[in-house]
PAPALO-349974 format. One record per residue (C-alpha): x, y, z; residue in one letter; residue number from 1. Coordinates in steps of 0.25 Angstrom, whole numbers. Layout:
PAPALO-349974
{rec {X,Y,Z},A,NUM},
...
This chain:
PAPALO-349974
{rec {-91,81,-126},X,1},
{rec {-89,87,-112},X,2},
{rec {-82,77,-102},X,3},
{rec {-87,83,-88},X,4},
{rec {-77,83,-79},X,5},
{rec {-79,82,-61},X,6},
{rec {-67,84,-53},X,7},
{rec {-74,86,-41},X,8},
{rec {-84,72,-43},X,9},
{rec {-68,64,-47},X,10},
{rec {-65,69,-33},X,11},
{rec {-78,65,-25},X,12},
{rec {-77,51,-31},X,13},
{rec {-65,50,-30},X,14},
{rec {-64,54,-15},X,15},
{rec {-75,48,-13},X,16},
{rec {-69,35,-18},X,17},
{rec {-56,37,-6},X,18},
{rec {-67,39,6},X,19},
{rec {-67,25,7},X,20},
{rec {-51,29,14},X,21},
{rec {-60,38,22},X,22},
{rec {-71,34,27},X,23},
{rec {-74,20,32},X,24},
{rec {-82,9,28},X,25},
{rec {-90,-2,31},X,26},
{rec {-87,-9,20},X,27},
{rec {-72,-4,19},X,28},
{rec {-63,-18,16},X,29},
{rec {-53,-21,25},X,30},
{rec {-44,-22,14},X,31},
{rec {-46,-6,13},X,32},
{rec {-43,-4,24},X,33},
{rec {-31,-11,25},X,34},
{rec {-28,-1,13},X,35},
{rec {-31,9,23},X,36},
{rec {-21,5,33},X,37},
{rec {-11,3,23},X,38},
{rec {-13,16,18},X,39},
{rec {-11,23,32},X,40},
{rec {1,16,36},X,41},
{rec {7,21,22},X,42},
{rec {4,34,26},X,43},
{rec {8,34,41},X,44},
{rec {22,29,35},X,45},
{rec {26,40,27},X,46},
{rec {18,52,34},X,47},
{rec {30,54,44},X,48},
{rec {37,58,34},X,49},
{rec {28,68,25},X,50},
{rec {25,74,39},X,51},
{rec {39,77,38},X,52},
{rec {42,82,27},X,53},
{rec {26,92,27},X,54},
{rec {32,97,42},X,55},
{rec {46,99,33},X,56},
{rec {40,107,22},X,57},
{rec {34,118,27},X,58},
{rec {45,121,39},X,59},
{rec {55,122,27},X,60},
{rec {44,132,19},X,61},
{rec {43,140,34},X,62},
{rec {60,140,36},X,63},
{rec {60,144,20},X,64},
{rec {49,155,26},X,65},
{rec {56,158,37},X,66},
{rec {69,163,29},X,67},
{rec {64,171,21},X,68},
{rec {55,176,33},X,69},
{rec {41,175,25},X,70},
{rec {34,173,40},X,71},
{rec {22,169,32},X,72},
{rec {28,158,27},X,73},
{rec {34,152,37},X,74},
{rec {21,153,43},X,75},
{rec {12,145,35},X,76},
{rec {23,134,33},X,77},
{rec {24,132,49},X,78},
{rec {9,133,50},X,79},
{rec {10,120,37},X,80},
{rec {21,113,46},X,81},
{rec {13,114,55},X,82},
{rec {-1,109,51},X,83},
{rec {8,98,43},X,84},
{rec {12,93,56},X,85},
{rec {1,94,65},X,86},
{rec {-8,86,54},X,87},
{rec {3,79,49},X,88},
{rec {7,71,62},X,89},
{rec {-8,70,63},X,90},
{rec {-7,60,55},X,91},
{rec {3,55,58},X,92},
{rec {-4,52,70},X,93},
{rec {-16,46,64},X,94},
{rec {-7,37,56},X,95},
{rec {4,31,65},X,96},
{rec {-1,35,81},X,97},
{rec {-7,35,94},X,98},
{rec {-25,32,93},X,99},
{rec {-25,35,79},X,100},
{rec {-21,22,76},X,101},
{rec {-34,17,81},X,102},
{rec {-39,25,70},X,103},
{rec {-50,20,58},X,104},
{rec {-41,21,47},X,105},
{rec {-49,29,38},X,106},
{rec {-47,40,52},X,107},
{rec {-34,40,49},X,108},
{rec {-36,39,30},X,109},
{rec {-47,53,35},X,110},
{rec {-35,60,44},X,111},
{rec {-24,56,32},X,112},
{rec {-33,63,22},X,113},
{rec {-36,76,30},X,114},
{rec {-19,77,37},X,115},
{rec {-17,77,22},X,116},
{rec {-24,88,17},X,117},
{rec {-20,94,27},X,118},
{rec {-7,94,25},X,119},
{rec {-11,97,10},X,120},
{rec {-14,109,15},X,121},
{rec {-3,112,23},X,122},
{rec {10,109,11},X,123},
{rec {1,117,-1},X,124},
{rec {0,127,9},X,125},
{rec {17,125,15},X,126},
{rec {16,129,0},X,127},
{rec {9,140,-2},X,128},
{rec {18,146,10},X,129},
{rec {29,141,1},X,130},
{rec {25,150,-11},X,131},
{rec {27,159,-2},X,132},
{rec {42,162,-1},X,133},
{rec {51,168,-8},X,134},
{rec {57,160,-21},X,135},
{rec {69,153,-22},X,136},
{rec {75,140,-16},X,137},
{rec {68,143,-3},X,138},
{rec {54,143,-9},X,139},
{rec {59,129,-20},X,140},
{rec {61,124,-8},X,141},
{rec {50,125,-2},X,142},
{rec {42,121,-11},X,143},
{rec {48,109,-13},X,144},
{rec {46,105,1},X,145},
{rec {32,109,-2},X,146},
{rec {31,100,-12},X,147},
{rec {37,88,-6},X,148},
{rec {28,90,8},X,149},
{rec {18,88,-4},X,150},
{rec {24,78,-11},X,151},
{rec {25,70,3},X,152},
{rec {13,71,8},X,153},
{rec {5,68,-2},X,154},
{rec {17,53,-5},X,155},
{rec {13,51,11},X,156},
{rec {-4,53,9},X,157},
{rec {-4,43,-1},X,158},
{rec {-8,30,2},X,159},
{rec {-19,37,10},X,160},
{rec {-29,39,-2},X,161},
{rec {-36,48,5},X,162},
{rec {-26,58,8},X,163},
{rec {-20,60,-2},X,164},
{rec {-30,66,-9},X,165},
{rec {-33,73,7},X,166},
{rec {-20,78,2},X,167},
{rec {-25,83,-10},X,168},
{rec {-36,89,-6},X,169},
{rec {-29,95,7},X,170},
{rec {-20,101,-6},X,171},
{rec {-33,106,-14},X,172},
{rec {-40,115,-6},X,173},
{rec {-27,121,0},X,174},
{rec {-24,125,-14},X,175},
{rec {-40,131,-16},X,176},
{rec {-39,138,0},X,177},
{rec {-26,145,-4},X,178},
{rec {-27,149,-19},X,179},
{rec {-43,147,-21},X,180},
{rec {-51,144,-31},X,181},
{rec {-41,145,-46},X,182},
{rec {-32,135,-54},X,183},
{rec {-25,128,-44},X,184},
{rec {-36,125,-36},X,185},
{rec {-41,117,-49},X,186},
{rec {-28,110,-53},X,187},
{rec {-28,106,-39},X,188},
{rec {-41,103,-40},X,189},
{rec {-36,95,-53},X,190},
{rec {-25,89,-45},X,191},
{rec {-32,83,-33},X,192},
{rec {-44,77,-44},X,193},
{rec {-30,68,-49},X,194},
{rec {-24,64,-37},X,195},
{rec {-41,62,-31},X,196},
{rec {-43,53,-43},X,197},
{rec {-29,44,-44},X,198},
{rec {-31,43,-30},X,199},
{rec {-45,35,-33},X,200},
{rec {-41,28,-42},X,201},
{rec {-30,20,-34},X,202},
{rec {-40,18,-20},X,203},
{rec {-48,12,-32},X,204},
{rec {-35,4,-34},X,205},
{rec {-33,3,-20},X,206},
{rec {-46,-1,-16},X,207},
{rec {-46,-13,-27},X,208},
{rec {-35,-18,-21},X,209},
{rec {-41,-19,-9},X,210},
{rec {-51,-26,-14},X,211},
{rec {-43,-35,-22},X,212},
{rec {-34,-36,-7},X,213},
{rec {-48,-40,-1},X,214},
{rec {-54,-52,-13},X,215},
{rec {-39,-57,-13},X,216},
{rec {-38,-57,3},X,217},
{rec {-51,-65,3},X,218},
{rec {-47,-73,-6},X,219},
{rec {-36,-76,0},X,220},
{rec {-43,-80,11},X,221},
{rec {-51,-87,6},X,222},
{rec {-40,-97,-2},X,223},
{rec {-33,-99,10},X,224},
{rec {-44,-105,19},X,225},
{rec {-47,-114,4},X,226},
{rec {-34,-118,4},X,227},
{rec {-31,-121,20},X,228},
{rec {-46,-128,20},X,229},
{rec {-37,-138,7},X,230},
{rec {-26,-140,14},X,231},
{rec {-33,-145,27},X,232},
{rec {-40,-153,23},X,233},
{rec {-34,-159,13},X,234},
{rec {-22,-166,7},X,235},
{rec {-17,-154,-4},X,236},
{rec {-9,-144,2},X,237},
{rec {-1,-131,-6},X,238},
{rec {13,-124,-7},X,239},
{rec {18,-110,-13},X,240},
{rec {33,-106,-16},X,241},
{rec {38,-93,-18},X,242},
{rec {47,-87,-30},X,243},
{rec {59,-95,-24},X,244},
{rec {52,-108,-19},X,245},
{rec {51,-105,-6},X,246},
{rec {37,-111,0},X,247},
{rec {27,-100,4},X,248},
{rec {16,-110,8},X,249},
{rec {14,-121,11},X,250},
{rec {1,-131,15},X,251},
{rec {4,-132,31},X,252},
{rec {3,-149,31},X,253},
{rec {15,-149,20},X,254},
{rec {23,-138,26},X,255},
{rec {24,-148,39},X,256},
{rec {27,-158,34},X,257},
{rec {39,-151,25},X,258},
{rec {43,-141,36},X,259},
{rec {56,-141,42},X,260},
{rec {61,-134,56},X,261},
{rec {71,-129,50},X,262},
{rec {65,-128,37},X,263},
{rec {48,-122,37},X,264},
{rec {41,-128,23},X,265},
{rec {36,-113,22},X,266},
{rec {50,-106,14},X,267},
{rec {57,-117,10},X,268},
{rec {60,-122,-6},X,269},
{rec {49,-128,-11},X,270},
{rec {58,-137,-17},X,271},
{rec {65,-141,-4},X,272},
{rec {50,-144,1},X,273},
{rec {47,-156,-9},X,274},
{rec {52,-166,-20},X,275},
{rec {47,-170,-31},X,276},
{rec {45,-189,-33},X,277},
{rec {57,-186,-43},X,278},
{rec {54,-200,-48},X,279},
{rec {40,-197,-55},X,280},
{rec {39,-194,-69},X,281},
{rec {33,-180,-66},X,282},
{rec {42,-173,-56},X,283},
{rec {56,-176,-62},X,284},
{rec {58,-163,-60},X,285},
{rec {59,-157,-44},X,286},
{rec {53,-148,-39},X,287},
{rec {64,-136,-39},X,288},
{rec {63,-134,-56},X,289},
{rec {49,-135,-54},X,290},
{rec {49,-124,-44},X,291},
{rec {61,-118,-51},X,292},
{rec {58,-117,-66},X,293},
{rec {43,-115,-62},X,294},
{rec {35,-124,-70},X,295},
{rec {21,-131,-62},X,296},
{rec {21,-146,-57},X,297},
{rec {9,-153,-54},X,298},
{rec {7,-164,-46},X,299},
{rec {23,-168,-43},X,300},
{rec {24,-178,-32},X,301},
{rec {34,-171,-20},X,302},
{rec {38,-174,-5},X,303},
{rec {46,-168,5},X,304},
{rec {61,-162,0},X,305},
{rec {65,-166,16},X,306},
{rec {69,-183,15},X,307},
{rec {65,-183,33},X,308},
{rec {50,-177,29},X,309},
{rec {39,-186,26},X,310},
{rec {40,-194,14},X,311},
{rec {26,-189,7},X,312},
{rec {23,-186,-6},X,313},
{rec {14,-175,-14},X,314},
{rec {7,-168,-25},X,315},
{rec {12,-155,-29},X,316},
{rec {11,-144,-40},X,317},
{rec {15,-133,-42},X,318},
{rec {12,-119,-52},X,319},
{rec {23,-106,-52},X,320},
{rec {15,-97,-49},X,321},
{rec {17,-79,-53},X,322},
{rec {11,-67,-50},X,323},
{rec {5,-57,-58},X,324},
{rec {17,-51,-65},X,325},
{rec {24,-68,-68},X,326},
{rec {32,-65,-57},X,327},
{rec {36,-80,-53},X,328},
{rec {32,-82,-37},X,329},
{rec {35,-95,-35},X,330},
{rec {23,-110,-34},X,331},
{rec {10,-114,-27},X,332},
{rec {6,-127,-27},X,333},
{rec {-1,-137,-20},X,334},
{rec {1,-152,-17},X,335},
{rec {-5,-165,-11},X,336},
{rec {-2,-176,-3},X,337},
């Protein structure tokens, strides 16, 4: 059986899948735009450190070349430093300063992708220049510096998927220009294919997560409206606590009755706000017992725990809730007059 391997097709499909990050679309969701904003903020936070390392690396190689009287190495390293300084500063300006703040998100992603490719080409050129140094500790230090700058830069670019691929493409093109078509270029192409495939899968995963967040957000808005409608036009109300038993949500009309000038209901322990009617046989257990034992209760008669509050009774129910890992996160319940 013959197996057809089509790496160029895989690259084309993967780049097409990520093209949405590079070009605006009338159908893209607000969730996707928020994802791009978050990615660009992460890049803006780490890029100054990557830029510092990227400029320091060629300066170290240039210093070594000057010490060894290798003028060609020194000039090549200084040229790499200039390219990295200009391109890195331009990207920093795009992300954090001036009029570029108002640029469309896709324009910023395209700029990060282009300048990531330029930075990769400059650093690989620096690595080739370091290879001309005399064997010894100085050349080893130059190799380590150049490789370290590459690693720091790709980590900084990683949040922006397209920029990561731009970095890999810049390395591949520079490798082809320097070494021509050969085994080195073939290995580089395979590695770029692997990077693209993994980035493509991450992009699909992130896109699916964005779609799910959009759906959850829409459902959450609908649920909020329905709850507000129910609370406003009925005698029912809702409550929720955290794992410590402190109230995190309480319907406003009930919270106003339980609020004290120096002790608001939200944030107070539930057992300090309500007291069960211990005279009834089904409520011999206290509310604190149910909360500490994580036992559900239903239709228990409760009243405000403070005797200074209005003498009134509610029917109250609640159950413990757990997250997807089975960890207890609090109680949720309802009540009615």
